[in-house]
C-alpha positions as CSV (number, residue, x, y, z in Angstrom):
1,X,36.1,29.5,5.8
2,X,32.5,28.5,5.1
3,X,33.6,26.5,2.1
4,X,35.9,24.4,4.4
5,X,33.1,23.9,6.9
6,X,30.6,22.7,4.1
7,X,33.4,20.4,2.7
8,X,33.8,18.9,6.2
9,X,30.1,18.3,6.5
10,X,30.1,16.4,3.3
11,X,32.8,14.2,4.6
12,X,31.0,13.6,7.9
13,X,28.1,11.9,6.0
14,X,30.3,10.2,3.3
15,X,29.8,6.5,3.4
16,X,31.1,5.8,-0.1
17,X,33.2,2.6,-0.2
18,X,32.0,1.4,3.2
19,X,31.0,-2.2,3.6
20,X,27.4,-2.3,4.9
21,X,25.9,-5.6,6.0
22,X,22.1,-5.8,6.1
23,X,20.4,-8.7,7.7
24,X,16.8,-9.3,6.8
25,X,17.6,-7.6,3.6
26,X,14.6,-8.9,1.7
27,X,12.2,-7.6,4.4
28,X,9.8,-4.8,4.1
29,X,12.4,-2.4,5.5
30,X,15.5,-4.3,4.4
31,X,15.0,-3.9,0.7
32,X,14.7,-0.1,0.5
33,X,17.5,0.2,3.0
34,X,19.8,-1.8,0.8
35,X,19.0,0.3,-2.2
36,X,19.4,3.5,-0.3
37,X,22.9,2.6,1.0
38,X,24.0,1.3,-2.4
39,X,22.8,4.6,-3.9
40,X,24.8,6.5,-1.2
41,X,28.0,4.7,-2.5
42,X,28.4,1.9,0.0
43,X,29.1,-1.7,-0.8
44,X,26.0,-3.6,0.3
45,X,26.1,-7.2,1.6
46,X,22.6,-8.5,1.1
47,X,22.0,-11.2,3.8
48,X,18.7,-13.1,3.5
49,X,17.4,-16.6,4.0
50,X,17.9,-19.2,1.2
51,X,14.2,-19.1,0.3
52,X,14.7,-15.4,-0.7
53,X,17.6,-16.2,-3.0
54,X,16.0,-15.2,-6.3
55,X,14.6,-11.9,-4.9
56,X,17.9,-11.1,-3.3
57,X,19.9,-11.8,-6.4
58,X,17.6,-9.8,-8.5
59,X,18.1,-6.8,-6.0
60,X,21.9,-7.2,-6.1
61,X,21.7,-7.3,-10.0
62,X,19.6,-4.2,-10.1
63,X,22.0,-2.4,-7.8
64,X,24.9,-3.3,-9.9
65,X,23.1,-2.3,-13.0
66,X,22.6,1.1,-11.5
67,X,26.4,1.5,-10.8
68,X,26.4,0.3,-7.2
69,X,28.1,-2.7,-5.6
70,X,26.1,-5.5,-4.0
71,X,26.6,-9.1,-3.1
72,X,23.9,-11.5,-1.9
73,X,24.9,-14.0,0.8
74,X,22.3,-16.6,1.9
75,X,22.3,-16.8,5.7
76,X,20.3,-17.6,8.8
77,X,20.8,-15.1,11.7
78,X,20.4,-17.9,14.2
79,X,23.2,-20.0,12.6
80,X,26.6,-18.8,13.9
81,X,28.5,-21.1,11.7
82,X,26.8,-19.9,8.5
83,X,27.3,-16.2,9.7
84,X,31.0,-17.0,10.2
85,X,31.1,-18.2,6.5
86,X,29.5,-15.0,5.4
87,X,32.0,-13.0,7.4
88,X,34.9,-15.0,5.8
89,X,33.5,-14.2,2.3
90,X,33.2,-10.6,3.0
91,X,36.8,-10.4,4.4
92,X,38.0,-12.1,1.2
93,X,36.0,-9.9,-1.2
94,X,35.9,-6.5,0.5
95,X,38.3,-6.7,3.4
96,X,35.7,-6.9,6.3
97,X,32.7,-5.0,7.5
98,X,32.3,-1.3,8.4
99,X,28.6,-0.9,9.2
100,X,26.2,-3.6,10.4
101,X,22.4,-3.1,10.2
102,X,20.6,-5.8,12.1
103,X,17.2,-5.5,10.3
104,X,16.2,-9.2,10.6
105,X,13.1,-9.7,12.7
106,X,9.4,-10.2,12.8
107,X,6.4,-11.6,14.7
108,X,4.2,-14.7,14.8
109,X,0.5,-14.6,15.3
110,X,0.5,-17.3,18.1
111,X,2.9,-15.1,20.1
112,X,0.2,-12.4,20.4
113,X,-2.6,-12.2,22.8
114,X,-5.7,-10.9,21.1
115,X,-8.6,-9.1,22.8
116,X,-10.6,-12.3,22.7
117,X,-7.8,-14.3,24.4
118,X,-6.0,-14.3,27.7
119,X,-2.6,-15.0,29.0
120,X,-3.4,-18.7,29.0
121,X,-3.8,-18.7,25.3
122,X,-0.1,-17.5,24.7
123,X,1.8,-20.1,22.6
124,X,5.1,-20.4,24.4
125,X,6.9,-22.1,21.5
126,X,5.9,-19.3,19.1
127,X,6.9,-16.7,21.7
128,X,10.3,-18.4,22.1
129,X,10.8,-18.3,18.3
130,X,9.9,-14.6,18.2
131,X,12.3,-13.8,21.0
132,X,15.1,-15.9,19.3
133,X,14.7,-14.2,15.9
134,X,14.5,-10.6,17.1
135,X,17.0,-10.7,20.0
136,X,19.4,-13.6,19.3
137,X,19.0,-12.8,15.6
138,X,20.6,-9.4,16.4
139,X,23.2,-10.8,19.0
140,X,24.6,-13.5,16.8
141,X,25.3,-11.4,13.6
142,X,26.9,-8.7,15.9
143,X,29.1,-11.3,17.6
144,X,30.4,-12.4,14.2
145,X,30.7,-9.2,12.1
146,X,32.0,-7.0,15.0
147,X,35.3,-8.8,14.7
148,X,36.1,-6.8,11.5
149,X,35.4,-3.6,13.4
150,X,37.6,-4.6,16.3
151,X,40.4,-5.3,13.8
152,X,39.9,-1.8,12.2
153,X,39.2,-0.1,15.5
154,X,36.3,1.4,13.8
155,X,32.7,0.6,12.9
156,X,29.0,1.3,13.5
157,X,26.4,-1.2,14.5
158,X,22.7,-0.2,14.1
159,X,20.0,-2.4,15.7
160,X,16.3,-2.2,15.1
161,X,14.1,-1.5,18.1
162,X,10.3,-0.5,18.0
163,X,7.8,1.4,19.9
164,X,7.4,-1.7,22.1
165,X,11.0,-1.3,23.2
166,X,10.0,1.5,25.4
167,X,6.8,0.4,26.9
168,X,4.5,-2.6,26.4
169,X,1.9,-2.5,23.6
170,X,-1.3,-4.6,23.8
171,X,-1.4,-7.9,21.9
172,X,2.3,-8.2,20.8
173,X,3.6,-10.1,24.0
174,X,6.5,-11.9,22.4
175,X,7.6,-9.2,20.1
176,X,7.5,-6.6,22.9
177,X,9.8,-8.7,25.1
178,X,12.1,-9.2,22.2
179,X,12.4,-5.6,21.2
180,X,12.8,-4.5,24.8
181,X,15.7,-6.9,24.9
182,X,17.2,-5.4,21.8
183,X,17.2,-2.0,23.4
184,X,18.9,-3.3,26.5
185,X,21.4,-5.2,24.4
186,X,22.2,-2.0,22.3
187,X,22.9,0.0,25.4
188,X,24.9,-2.7,27.1
189,X,27.0,-3.5,24.0
190,X,27.9,0.3,23.4
191,X,29.6,0.4,26.7
192,X,31.2,-3.0,26.4
193,X,32.8,-2.4,22.9
194,X,34.0,1.1,23.7
195,X,35.5,0.1,27.1
196,X,37.5,-2.8,25.6
197,X,38.2,-1.9,22.0
198,X,38.1,1.9,21.8
199,X,35.9,4.8,20.9
200,X,35.8,4.0,17.3
201,X,33.3,1.2,17.6
202,X,29.7,2.5,18.1
203,X,26.4,0.8,18.8
204,X,23.1,2.5,18.4
205,X,19.6,1.6,17.4
206,X,16.7,3.1,15.4
207,X,13.1,2.7,16.7
208,X,10.7,3.0,13.8
209,X,7.1,4.1,14.5
210,X,4.1,2.6,12.9
211,X,4.3,1.7,9.1
212,X,1.5,0.2,7.2
213,X,3.1,-3.0,5.7
214,X,1.9,-6.4,4.4
215,X,2.8,-7.9,7.7
216,X,0.5,-5.7,9.8
217,X,-2.1,-4.8,7.2
218,X,-4.7,-7.2,8.6
219,X,-4.2,-5.6,12.1
220,X,-4.4,-2.0,10.9
221,X,-6.8,-2.1,8.0
222,X,-10.1,-3.8,7.2
223,X,-10.6,-5.8,3.9
224,X,-12.1,-2.7,2.3
225,X,-9.0,-0.7,3.2
226,X,-10.6,1.4,6.0
227,X,-8.7,1.7,9.3
228,X,-9.3,-0.6,12.2
229,X,-9.8,0.5,15.7
230,X,-6.2,-0.2,16.6
231,X,-5.1,2.2,13.7
232,X,-7.3,5.0,15.1
233,X,-5.8,4.5,18.5
234,X,-2.2,4.7,17.1
235,X,-2.8,7.8,14.9
236,X,-4.6,9.5,17.8
237,X,-1.3,9.1,19.7
238,X,0.8,10.2,16.9
239,X,1.3,14.0,16.7
240,X,2.0,13.8,12.9
241,X,-1.3,12.0,12.5
242,X,-0.3,9.4,9.9
243,X,1.7,6.2,9.3
244,X,5.3,6.5,8.4
245,X,7.0,5.5,5.1
246,X,10.1,3.3,4.9
247,X,12.1,6.1,3.2
248,X,11.6,8.3,6.3
249,X,14.1,6.1,8.1
250,X,17.0,6.7,5.6
251,X,18.2,10.0,7.0
252,X,18.5,8.6,10.6
253,X,20.2,5.4,9.5
254,X,22.7,7.4,7.4
255,X,23.5,9.6,10.3
256,X,24.2,6.6,12.6
257,X,26.2,4.9,10.0
258,X,28.4,7.9,9.2
259,X,31.0,9.9,11.0
260,X,28.3,12.6,11.5
261,X,27.4,10.6,14.7
262,X,30.9,9.7,15.7
263,X,30.1,11.0,19.3
264,X,26.9,9.0,19.5
265,X,26.8,5.5,21.0
266,X,24.2,3.6,23.2
267,X,21.5,5.8,21.7
268,X,18.0,4.8,20.4
269,X,16.8,7.2,17.8
270,X,13.1,7.3,17.3
271,X,11.5,8.0,14.0
272,X,8.0,7.7,15.0
273,X,6.0,10.8,14.1
274,X,6.1,11.8,17.8
275,X,4.3,8.7,19.1
276,X,6.8,7.9,22.0
277,X,6.9,11.4,23.2
278,X,3.2,12.1,23.1
279,X,1.0,12.2,26.2
280,X,-2.6,13.4,26.7
């Protein structure tokens, strides 16, 4: 009896042969996520901008050299026509899409309001671009790649929220608005797809806590490597007392991608060291 239970558990988490699309695949989170899913036996479609072509191709080559299956497709998450072309190529090569990870996103300095600035210094054009990239850069790939899932009546869509999806953080005005929108879109879409196309298509999100990356290094560390005041505030509000590592997201992503979470939709799973739940 117990052997059968453990066999069923293995099957619940099995994603071998599944076609996984990762947008923003050459980003600080996208790259290790692609490698992880390839290592778990999935076929990985590496979607990245044209200027990342060499980096993306190298990653695909390395995955194949390690016995995995990967394909680079140049894209723009704000270009629906190009995304449609990507989808057609995946249908021709692998028969469609099973799992979509909307990892494309980012921030722009002028969309922030620093302590020395006020609302009146906010750059509206930069803010618009940040909202477009993070929110519409999630909506458009979903609109395109979800068609495969509708045809199969099964699929998992995983969006990327952040701590600013739950409550505003200082400085990141544009990014916070965008990620709050991604959270709302995730929950709305979960109901929309299930109601009209069946229970097999699920939509969830992961909300990473604070990671020390190239993008935020200047905000979180001084040139000598010591932590800034902002870092100390973050860590004092994080029960684990440290920044997270990208590989600490893998288990949550695998769970949401696999049948282990087949009863889960419309959820936002935090991997944040306790930041979002902590209060003084």
